[in-house]
Jmol script that loads the backbone (N, CA, C; Angstrom):
load data "model"
ATOM      1  N   MET A   1      22.473  -5.997  10.421  1.00  0.00           N
ATOM      2  CA  MET A   1      21.119  -6.050   9.870  1.00  0.00           C
ATOM      3  C   MET A   1      20.335  -7.136  10.584  1.00  0.00           C
ATOM      4  N   GLY A   2      19.250  -6.784  11.158  1.00  0.00           N
ATOM      5  CA  GLY A   2      18.474  -7.810  11.804  1.00  0.00           C
ATOM      6  C   GLY A   2      17.086  -7.340  12.166  1.00  0.00           C
ATOM      7  N   GLU A   3      17.011  -6.128  12.695  1.00  0.00           N
ATOM      8  CA  GLU A   3      15.727  -5.631  13.178  1.00  0.00           C
ATOM      9  C   GLU A   3      14.817  -5.235  12.014  1.00  0.00           C
ATOM     10  N   GLU A   4      13.597  -5.737  12.083  1.00  0.00           N
ATOM     11  CA  GLU A   4      12.617  -5.447  11.030  1.00  0.00           C
ATOM     12  C   GLU A   4      12.157  -3.989  11.126  1.00  0.00           C
ATOM     13  N   LEU A   5      12.235  -3.272  10.014  1.00  0.00           N
ATOM     14  CA  LEU A   5      11.810  -1.880   9.962  1.00  0.00           C
ATOM     15  C   LEU A   5      10.434  -1.731   9.314  1.00  0.00           C
ATOM     16  N   LEU A   6      10.205  -2.486   8.237  1.00  0.00           N
ATOM     17  CA  LEU A   6       8.955  -2.382   7.483  1.00  0.00           C
ATOM     18  C   LEU A   6       8.441  -3.777   7.164  1.00  0.00           C
ATOM     19  N   ARG A   7       7.161  -3.998   7.443  1.00  0.00           N
ATOM     20  CA  ARG A   7       6.521  -5.263   7.069  1.00  0.00           C
ATOM     21  C   ARG A   7       5.221  -4.938   6.343  1.00  0.00           C
ATOM     22  N   VAL A   8       5.094  -5.465   5.145  1.00  0.00           N
ATOM     23  CA  VAL A   8       3.887  -5.308   4.339  1.00  0.00           C
ATOM     24  C   VAL A   8       3.248  -6.682   4.248  1.00  0.00           C
ATOM     25  N   GLU A   9       1.977  -6.777   4.629  1.00  0.00           N
ATOM     26  CA  GLU A   9       1.286  -8.069   4.678  1.00  0.00           C
ATOM     27  C   GLU A   9       0.044  -8.062   3.796  1.00  0.00           C
ATOM     28  N   SER A  10       0.017  -8.933   2.818  1.00  0.00           N
ATOM     29  CA  SER A  10      -1.174  -9.206   2.001  1.00  0.00           C
ATOM     30  C   SER A  10      -1.851  -7.937   1.481  1.00  0.00           C
ATOM     31  N   LEU A  11      -1.062  -7.038   0.946  1.00  0.00           N
ATOM     32  CA  LEU A  11      -1.571  -5.752   0.463  1.00  0.00           C
ATOM     33  C   LEU A  11      -2.388  -5.930  -0.809  1.00  0.00           C
ATOM     34  N   VAL A  12      -3.593  -5.357  -0.809  1.00  0.00           N
ATOM     35  CA  VAL A  12      -4.505  -5.427  -1.960  1.00  0.00           C
ATOM     36  C   VAL A  12      -5.042  -4.023  -2.218  1.00  0.00           C
ATOM     37  N   LYS A  13      -5.111  -3.655  -3.489  1.00  0.00           N
ATOM     38  CA  LYS A  13      -5.753  -2.399  -3.876  1.00  0.00           C
ATOM     39  C   LYS A  13      -6.582  -2.635  -5.119  1.00  0.00           C
ATOM     40  N   ARG A  14      -7.886  -2.342  -4.995  1.00  0.00           N
ATOM     41  CA  ARG A  14      -8.812  -2.403  -6.130  1.00  0.00           C
ATOM     42  C   ARG A  14      -9.354  -1.000  -6.371  1.00  0.00           C
ATOM     43  N   PHE A  15      -9.356  -0.586  -7.631  1.00  0.00           N
ATOM     44  CA  PHE A  15      -9.931   0.701  -8.004  1.00  0.00           C
ATOM     45  C   PHE A  15     -11.283   0.459  -8.653  1.00  0.00           C
ATOM     46  N   PRO A  16     -12.304   1.233  -8.275  1.00  0.00           N
ATOM     47  CA  PRO A  16     -13.622   1.063  -8.896  1.00  0.00           C
ATOM     48  C   PRO A  16     -13.630   1.566 -10.335  1.00  0.00           C
ATOM     49  N   VAL A  17     -14.376   0.868 -11.186  1.00  0.00           N
ATOM     50  CA  VAL A  17     -14.611   1.293 -12.567  1.00  0.00           C
ATOM     51  C   VAL A  17     -16.070   1.714 -12.628  1.00  0.00           C
ATOM     52  N   ARG A  18     -16.297   2.953 -13.004  1.00  0.00           N
ATOM     53  CA  ARG A  18     -17.658   3.493 -13.040  1.00  0.00           C
ATOM     54  C   ARG A  18     -18.156   3.545 -14.473  1.00  0.00           C
ATOM     55  N   GLY A  19     -19.458   3.407 -14.618  1.00  0.00           N
ATOM     56  CA  GLY A  19     -20.041   3.465 -15.951  1.00  0.00           C
ATOM     57  C   GLY A  19     -21.551   3.548 -15.885  1.00  0.00           C
ATOM     58  N   GLY A  20     -22.152   3.618 -17.039  1.00  0.00           N
ATOM     59  CA  GLY A  20     -23.607   3.693 -17.111  1.00  0.00           C
ATOM     60  C   GLY A  20     -24.112   5.107 -16.908  1.00  0.00           C
ATOM     61  N   ALA A  21     -25.410   5.254 -17.043  1.00  0.00           N
ATOM     62  CA  ALA A  21     -26.050   6.565 -16.962  1.00  0.00           C
ATOM     63  C   ALA A  21     -25.915   7.197 -15.578  1.00  0.00           C
ATOM     64  N   LEU A  22     -25.895   6.383 -14.531  1.00  0.00           N
ATOM     65  CA  LEU A  22     -25.830   6.908 -13.164  1.00  0.00           C
ATOM     66  C   LEU A  22     -24.418   6.893 -12.582  1.00  0.00           C
ATOM     67  N   ASN A  23     -23.440   6.570 -13.422  1.00  0.00           N
ATOM     68  CA  ASN A  23     -22.035   6.543 -13.002  1.00  0.00           C
ATOM     69  C   ASN A  23     -21.810   5.614 -11.802  1.00  0.00           C
ATOM     70  N   ARG A  24     -22.460   4.474 -11.829  1.00  0.00           N
ATOM     71  CA  ARG A  24     -22.321   3.479 -10.761  1.00  0.00           C
ATOM     72  C   ARG A  24     -21.045   2.666 -10.952  1.00  0.00           C
ATOM     73  N   VAL A  25     -20.603   2.030  -9.865  1.00  0.00           N
ATOM     74  CA  VAL A  25     -19.458   1.123  -9.944  1.00  0.00           C
ATOM     75  C   VAL A  25     -19.921  -0.135 -10.661  1.00  0.00           C
ATOM     76  N   VAL A  26     -19.300  -0.424 -11.802  1.00  0.00           N
ATOM     77  CA  VAL A  26     -19.693  -1.589 -12.593  1.00  0.00           C
ATOM     78  C   VAL A  26     -18.654  -2.708 -12.533  1.00  0.00           C
ATOM     79  N   ASN A  27     -17.458  -2.377 -12.055  1.00  0.00           N
ATOM     80  CA  ASN A  27     -16.390  -3.370 -11.980  1.00  0.00           C
ATOM     81  C   ASN A  27     -15.269  -2.802 -11.115  1.00  0.00           C
ATOM     82  N   HIS A  28     -14.211  -3.597 -10.942  1.00  0.00           N
ATOM     83  CA  HIS A  28     -13.022  -3.143 -10.216  1.00  0.00           C
ATOM     84  C   HIS A  28     -11.774  -3.560 -10.991  1.00  0.00           C
ATOM     85  N   VAL A  29     -10.755  -2.717 -10.916  1.00  0.00           N
ATOM     86  CA  VAL A  29      -9.444  -3.057 -11.466  1.00  0.00           C
ATOM     87  C   VAL A  29      -8.548  -3.394 -10.287  1.00  0.00           C
ATOM     88  N   GLN A  30      -7.951  -4.573 -10.323  1.00  0.00           N
ATOM     89  CA  GLN A  30      -7.063  -5.005  -9.248  1.00  0.00           C
ATOM     90  C   GLN A  30      -5.654  -4.522  -9.579  1.00  0.00           C
ATOM     91  N   ALA A  31      -5.186  -3.489  -8.865  1.00  0.00           N
ATOM     92  CA  ALA A  31      -3.863  -2.920  -9.123  1.00  0.00           C
ATOM     93  C   ALA A  31      -2.774  -3.659  -8.359  1.00  0.00           C
ATOM     94  N   VAL A  32      -3.091  -4.103  -7.146  1.00  0.00           N
ATOM     95  CA  VAL A  32      -2.141  -4.825  -6.293  1.00  0.00           C
ATOM     96  C   VAL A  32      -2.902  -5.986  -5.680  1.00  0.00           C
ATOM     97  N   ASN A  33      -2.293  -7.174  -5.686  1.00  0.00           N
ATOM     98  CA  ASN A  33      -3.004  -8.360  -5.216  1.00  0.00           C
ATOM     99  C   ASN A  33      -2.129  -9.213  -4.304  1.00  0.00           C
ATOM    100  N   GLY A  34      -2.286  -9.052  -2.998  1.00  0.00           N
ATOM    101  CA  GLY A  34      -1.632  -9.921  -2.030  1.00  0.00           C
ATOM    102  C   GLY A  34      -0.129  -9.751  -1.910  1.00  0.00           C
ATOM    103  N   VAL A  35       0.367  -8.532  -1.989  1.00  0.00           N
ATOM    104  CA  VAL A  35       1.810  -8.278  -1.907  1.00  0.00           C
ATOM    105  C   VAL A  35       2.251  -8.296  -0.449  1.00  0.00           C
ATOM    106  N   SER A  36       3.325  -9.044  -0.177  1.00  0.00           N
ATOM    107  CA  SER A  36       3.914  -9.106   1.162  1.00  0.00           C
ATOM    108  C   SER A  36       5.432  -9.045   1.043  1.00  0.00           C
ATOM    109  N   PHE A  37       6.063  -8.299   1.941  1.00  0.00           N
ATOM    110  CA  PHE A  37       7.530  -8.270   2.005  1.00  0.00           C
ATOM    111  C   PHE A  37       7.955  -7.623   3.319  1.00  0.00           C
ATOM    112  N   THR A  38       9.213  -7.816   3.682  1.00  0.00           N
ATOM    113  CA  THR A  38       9.788  -7.160   4.857  1.00  0.00           C
ATOM    114  C   THR A  38      11.094  -6.488   4.451  1.00  0.00           C
ATOM    115  N   VAL A  39      11.410  -5.428   5.166  1.00  0.00           N
ATOM    116  CA  VAL A  39      12.676  -4.720   4.988  1.00  0.00           C
ATOM    117  C   VAL A  39      13.268  -4.535   6.377  1.00  0.00           C
ATOM    118  N   LYS A  40      14.502  -4.986   6.544  1.00  0.00           N
ATOM    119  CA  LYS A  40      15.194  -4.829   7.821  1.00  0.00           C
ATOM    120  C   LYS A  40      16.007  -3.541   7.801  1.00  0.00           C
ATOM    121  N   ARG A  41      16.321  -3.032   8.991  1.00  0.00           N
ATOM    122  CA  ARG A  41      17.156  -1.823   9.082  1.00  0.00           C
ATOM    123  C   ARG A  41      18.440  -2.036   8.291  1.00  0.00           C
ATOM    124  N   GLY A  42      18.787  -1.045   7.487  1.00  0.00           N
ATOM    125  CA  GLY A  42      20.014  -1.115   6.703  1.00  0.00           C
ATOM    126  C   GLY A  42      19.846  -1.751   5.341  1.00  0.00           C
ATOM    127  N   GLU A  43      18.726  -2.418   5.102  1.00  0.00           N
ATOM    128  CA  GLU A  43      18.478  -3.034   3.795  1.00  0.00           C
ATOM    129  C   GLU A  43      17.919  -2.009   2.820  1.00  0.00           C
ATOM    130  N   VAL A  44      18.089  -2.324   1.547  1.00  0.00           N
ATOM    131  CA  VAL A  44      17.521  -1.517   0.472  1.00  0.00           C
ATOM    132  C   VAL A  44      16.602  -2.423  -0.327  1.00  0.00           C
ATOM    133  N   LEU A  45      15.440  -1.895  -0.718  1.00  0.00           N
ATOM    134  CA  LEU A  45      14.475  -2.670  -1.495  1.00  0.00           C
ATOM    135  C   LEU A  45      14.233  -1.971  -2.819  1.00  0.00           C
ATOM    136  N   GLY A  46      14.238  -2.719  -3.891  1.00  0.00           N
ATOM    137  CA  GLY A  46      13.887  -2.186  -5.201  1.00  0.00           C
ATOM    138  C   GLY A  46      12.650  -2.889  -5.722  1.00  0.00           C
ATOM    139  N   LEU A  47      11.718  -2.121  -6.267  1.00  0.00           N
ATOM    140  CA  LEU A  47      10.523  -2.690  -6.899  1.00  0.00           C
ATOM    141  C   LEU A  47      10.727  -2.641  -8.404  1.00  0.00           C
ATOM    142  N   VAL A  48      10.677  -3.790  -9.030  1.00  0.00           N
ATOM    143  CA  VAL A  48      10.912  -3.896 -10.464  1.00  0.00           C
ATOM    144  C   VAL A  48       9.719  -4.596 -11.091  1.00  0.00           C
ATOM    145  N   GLY A  49       9.282  -4.101 -12.229  1.00  0.00           N
ATOM    146  CA  GLY A  49       8.177  -4.747 -12.922  1.00  0.00           C
ATOM    147  C   GLY A  49       7.800  -3.980 -14.167  1.00  0.00           C
ATOM    148  N   GLU A  50       6.946  -4.586 -14.936  1.00  0.00           N
ATOM    149  CA  GLU A  50       6.486  -3.968 -16.173  1.00  0.00           C
ATOM    150  C   GLU A  50       5.659  -2.728 -15.882  1.00  0.00           C
ATOM    151  N   SER A  51       5.506  -1.909 -16.892  1.00  0.00           N
ATOM    152  CA  SER A  51       4.646  -0.742 -16.802  1.00  0.00           C
ATOM    153  C   SER A  51       3.226  -1.197 -16.451  1.00  0.00           C
ATOM    154  N   GLY A  52       2.631  -0.541 -15.470  1.00  0.00           N
ATOM    155  CA  GLY A  52       1.267  -0.886 -15.076  1.00  0.00           C
ATOM    156  C   GLY A  52       1.160  -2.068 -14.138  1.00  0.00           C
ATOM    157  N   SER A  53       2.294  -2.523 -13.583  1.00  0.00           N
ATOM    158  CA  SER A  53       2.253  -3.710 -12.721  1.00  0.00           C
ATOM    159  C   SER A  53       1.966  -3.402 -11.254  1.00  0.00           C
ATOM    160  N   GLY A  54       1.865  -2.114 -10.889  1.00  0.00           N
ATOM    161  CA  GLY A  54       1.491  -1.768  -9.520  1.00  0.00           C
ATOM    162  C   GLY A  54       2.605  -1.212  -8.652  1.00  0.00           C
ATOM    163  N   LYS A  55       3.771  -0.950  -9.216  1.00  0.00           N
ATOM    164  CA  LYS A  55       4.900  -0.456  -8.419  1.00  0.00           C
ATOM    165  C   LYS A  55       4.585   0.869  -7.723  1.00  0.00           C
ATOM    166  N   THR A  56       4.092   1.824  -8.468  1.00  0.00           N
ATOM    167  CA  THR A  56       3.762   3.130  -7.892  1.00  0.00           C
ATOM    168  C   THR A  56       2.635   2.995  -6.877  1.00  0.00           C
ATOM    169  N   THR A  57       1.651   2.177  -7.170  1.00  0.00           N
ATOM    170  CA  THR A  57       0.539   1.970  -6.235  1.00  0.00           C
ATOM    171  C   THR A  57       1.048   1.381  -4.927  1.00  0.00           C
ATOM    172  N   ILE A  58       1.969   0.428  -4.983  1.00  0.00           N
ATOM    173  CA  ILE A  58       2.541  -0.143  -3.755  1.00  0.00           C
ATOM    174  C   ILE A  58       3.215   0.956  -2.941  1.00  0.00           C
ATOM    175  N   GLY A  59       4.011   1.790  -3.597  1.00  0.00           N
ATOM    176  CA  GLY A  59       4.664   2.893  -2.897  1.00  0.00           C
ATOM    177  C   GLY A  59       3.666   3.835  -2.249  1.00  0.00           C
ATOM    178  N   ARG A  60       2.621   4.178  -2.967  1.00  0.00           N
ATOM    179  CA  ARG A  60       1.591   5.080  -2.438  1.00  0.00           C
ATOM    180  C   ARG A  60       0.836   4.440  -1.269  1.00  0.00           C
ATOM    181  N   LEU A  61       0.631   3.124  -1.327  1.00  0.00           N
ATOM    182  CA  LEU A  61      -0.042   2.425  -0.233  1.00  0.00           C
ATOM    183  C   LEU A  61       0.847   2.378   1.005  1.00  0.00           C
ATOM    184  N   VAL A  62       2.133   2.101   0.812  1.00  0.00           N
ATOM    185  CA  VAL A  62       3.068   2.027   1.939  1.00  0.00           C
ATOM    186  C   VAL A  62       3.169   3.381   2.640  1.00  0.00           C
ATOM    187  N   LEU A  63       3.097   4.466   1.882  1.00  0.00           N
ATOM    188  CA  LEU A  63       3.141   5.811   2.467  1.00  0.00           C
ATOM    189  C   LEU A  63       1.764   6.303   2.910  1.00  0.00           C
ATOM    190  N   ARG A  64       0.767   5.483   2.658  1.00  0.00           N
ATOM    191  CA  ARG A  64      -0.641   5.777   2.948  1.00  0.00           C
ATOM    192  C   ARG A  64      -1.132   7.041   2.244  1.00  0.00           C
ATOM    193  N   LEU A  65      -0.645   7.232   1.044  1.00  0.00           N
ATOM    194  CA  LEU A  65      -1.169   8.292   0.187  1.00  0.00           C
ATOM    195  C   LEU A  65      -2.427   7.796  -0.513  1.00  0.00           C
ATOM    196  N   GLU A  66      -2.588   6.474  -0.567  1.00  0.00           N
ATOM    197  CA  GLU A  66      -3.802   5.795  -1.051  1.00  0.00           C
ATOM    198  C   GLU A  66      -4.247   4.867   0.070  1.00  0.00           C
ATOM    199  N   GLU A  67      -5.532   4.623   0.163  1.00  0.00           N
ATOM    200  CA  GLU A  67      -6.055   3.665   1.139  1.00  0.00           C
ATOM    201  C   GLU A  67      -6.075   2.275   0.516  1.00  0.00           C
ATOM    202  N   ALA A  68      -5.559   1.308   1.231  1.00  0.00           N
ATOM    203  CA  ALA A  68      -5.553  -0.076   0.756  1.00  0.00           C
ATOM    204  C   ALA A  68      -6.950  -0.674   0.872  1.00  0.00           C
ATOM    205  N   THR A  69      -7.255  -1.604  -0.014  1.00  0.00           N
ATOM    206  CA  THR A  69      -8.503  -2.357   0.072  1.00  0.00           C
ATOM    207  C   THR A  69      -8.391  -3.394   1.186  1.00  0.00           C
ATOM    208  N   GLU A  70      -7.224  -4.028   1.276  1.00  0.00           N
ATOM    209  CA  GLU A  70      -6.945  -5.027   2.318  1.00  0.00           C
ATOM    210  C   GLU A  70      -5.460  -4.979   2.634  1.00  0.00           C
ATOM    211  N   GLY A  71      -5.090  -5.580   3.764  1.00  0.00           N
ATOM    212  CA  GLY A  71      -3.691  -5.734   4.121  1.00  0.00           C
ATOM    213  C   GLY A  71      -3.261  -4.821   5.252  1.00  0.00           C
ATOM    214  N   ARG A  72      -1.977  -4.932   5.581  1.00  0.00           N
ATOM    215  CA  ARG A  72      -1.394  -4.150   6.673  1.00  0.00           C
ATOM    216  C   ARG A  72      -0.013  -3.668   6.270  1.00  0.00           C
ATOM    217  N   VAL A  73       0.358  -2.511   6.793  1.00  0.00           N
ATOM    218  CA  VAL A  73       1.715  -1.994   6.659  1.00  0.00           C
ATOM    219  C   VAL A  73       2.173  -1.614   8.059  1.00  0.00           C
ATOM    220  N   ILE A  74       3.219  -2.289   8.534  1.00  0.00           N
ATOM    221  CA  ILE A  74       3.755  -2.021   9.861  1.00  0.00           C
ATOM    222  C   ILE A  74       5.130  -1.401   9.684  1.00  0.00           C
ATOM    223  N   PHE A  75       5.279  -0.163  10.160  1.00  0.00           N
ATOM    224  CA  PHE A  75       6.553   0.534  10.082  1.00  0.00           C
ATOM    225  C   PHE A  75       7.078   0.750  11.489  1.00  0.00           C
ATOM    226  N   ASP A  76       8.240   0.193  11.764  1.00  0.00           N
ATOM    227  CA  ASP A  76       8.899   0.331  13.068  1.00  0.00           C
ATOM    228  C   ASP A  76       7.946  -0.018  14.213  1.00  0.00           C
ATOM    229  N   GLY A  77       7.170  -1.088  14.010  1.00  0.00           N
ATOM    230  CA  GLY A  77       6.268  -1.592  15.039  1.00  0.00           C
ATOM    231  C   GLY A  77       4.890  -0.953  15.076  1.00  0.00           C
ATOM    232  N   THR A  78       4.633   0.033  14.218  1.00  0.00           N
ATOM    233  CA  THR A  78       3.344   0.731  14.202  1.00  0.00           C
ATOM    234  C   THR A  78       2.575   0.388  12.941  1.00  0.00           C
ATOM    235  N   ASP A  79       1.340  -0.082  13.105  1.00  0.00           N
ATOM    236  CA  ASP A  79       0.473  -0.349  11.955  1.00  0.00           C
ATOM    237  C   ASP A  79      -0.039   0.993  11.447  1.00  0.00           C
ATOM    238  N   ILE A  80       0.490   1.458  10.320  1.00  0.00           N
ATOM    239  CA  ILE A  80       0.157   2.805   9.853  1.00  0.00           C
ATOM    240  C   ILE A  80      -1.297   2.925   9.405  1.00  0.00           C
ATOM    241  N   PHE A  81      -1.943   1.816   9.084  1.00  0.00           N
ATOM    242  CA  PHE A  81      -3.349   1.883   8.678  1.00  0.00           C
ATOM    243  C   PHE A  81      -4.266   2.154   9.870  1.00  0.00           C
ATOM    244  N   GLU A  82      -3.732   2.028  11.084  1.00  0.00           N
ATOM    245  CA  GLU A  82      -4.507   2.299  12.297  1.00  0.00           C
ATOM    246  C   GLU A  82      -4.368   3.748  12.755  1.00  0.00           C
ATOM    247  N   LEU A  83      -3.413   4.496  12.187  1.00  0.00           N
ATOM    248  CA  LEU A  83      -3.176   5.872  12.616  1.00  0.00           C
ATOM    249  C   LEU A  83      -4.223   6.819  12.035  1.00  0.00           C
ATOM    250  N   PRO A  84      -4.682   7.794  12.831  1.00  0.00           N
ATOM    251  CA  PRO A  84      -5.556   8.837  12.280  1.00  0.00           C
ATOM    252  C   PRO A  84      -4.796   9.649  11.231  1.00  0.00           C
ATOM    253  N   ARG A  85      -5.510  10.247  10.291  1.00  0.00           N
ATOM    254  CA  ARG A  85      -4.896  11.015   9.192  1.00  0.00           C
ATOM    255  C   ARG A  85      -3.913  12.076   9.701  1.00  0.00           C
ATOM    256  N   ALA A  86      -4.313  12.848  10.706  1.00  0.00           N
ATOM    257  CA  ALA A  86      -3.455  13.926  11.209  1.00  0.00           C
ATOM    258  C   ALA A  86      -2.139  13.370  11.747  1.00  0.00           C
ATOM    259  N   GLU A  87      -2.206  12.269  12.465  1.00  0.00           N
ATOM    260  CA  GLU A  87      -0.996  11.655  13.009  1.00  0.00           C
ATOM    261  C   GLU A  87      -0.144  11.062  11.890  1.00  0.00           C
ATOM    262  N   MET A  88      -0.774  10.581  10.849  1.00  0.00           N
ATOM    263  CA  MET A  88      -0.043  10.006   9.716  1.00  0.00           C
ATOM    264  C   MET A  88       0.828  11.064   9.051  1.00  0.00           C
ATOM    265  N   ARG A  89       0.338  12.295   8.952  1.00  0.00           N
ATOM    266  CA  ARG A  89       1.129  13.376   8.351  1.00  0.00           C
ATOM    267  C   ARG A  89       2.416  13.592   9.149  1.00  0.00           C
ATOM    268  N   ARG A  90       2.312  13.606  10.480  1.00  0.00           N
ATOM    269  CA  ARG A  90       3.499  13.756  11.333  1.00  0.00           C
ATOM    270  C   ARG A  90       4.415  12.551  11.193  1.00  0.00           C
ATOM    271  N   PHE A  91       3.819  11.367  11.102  1.00  0.00           N
ATOM    272  CA  PHE A  91       4.569  10.116  11.032  1.00  0.00           C
ATOM    273  C   PHE A  91       5.436  10.061   9.772  1.00  0.00           C
ATOM    274  N   ARG A  92       4.944  10.605   8.658  1.00  0.00           N
ATOM    275  CA  ARG A  92       5.696  10.588   7.395  1.00  0.00           C
ATOM    276  C   ARG A  92       6.978  11.400   7.484  1.00  0.00           C
ATOM    277  N   LYS A  93       6.966  12.438   8.297  1.00  0.00           N
ATOM    278  CA  LYS A  93       8.143  13.308   8.422  1.00  0.00           C
ATOM    279  C   LYS A  93       9.215  12.588   9.173  1.00  0.00           C
TER     280      LYS A  93
END
end "model"
wireframe off; spacefill off
backbone 0.3
color backbone group
C-alpha cells in the first residue's frame, strides 16, 4: 500500500433553499463543508456519521453525480471535476 488512488480536497456542497412568491434562492443548506481525505491503493474507506450528516452527498460528489460547490476530487491522478460530462460517464466504468 503506498500509491494514492483517490484524493478529496476541501469538498463543499451547498444546496439552494428557494422561497417567496418568485421562488428565489433565499438561503443555502450546507450539506458538506471542507471534507478532505485520501485513499491509497488497497485501502478501504468507510464513511460513518449521523443521519443527515452528508455521507451520501460525499459519495455522490466523489462520483460526480452531483456538482460540488467547491473542492477537488483527484482519482488516479485525474481531477474528475475537470472532465467533460461525456468523458466522465466513460471514466466511471
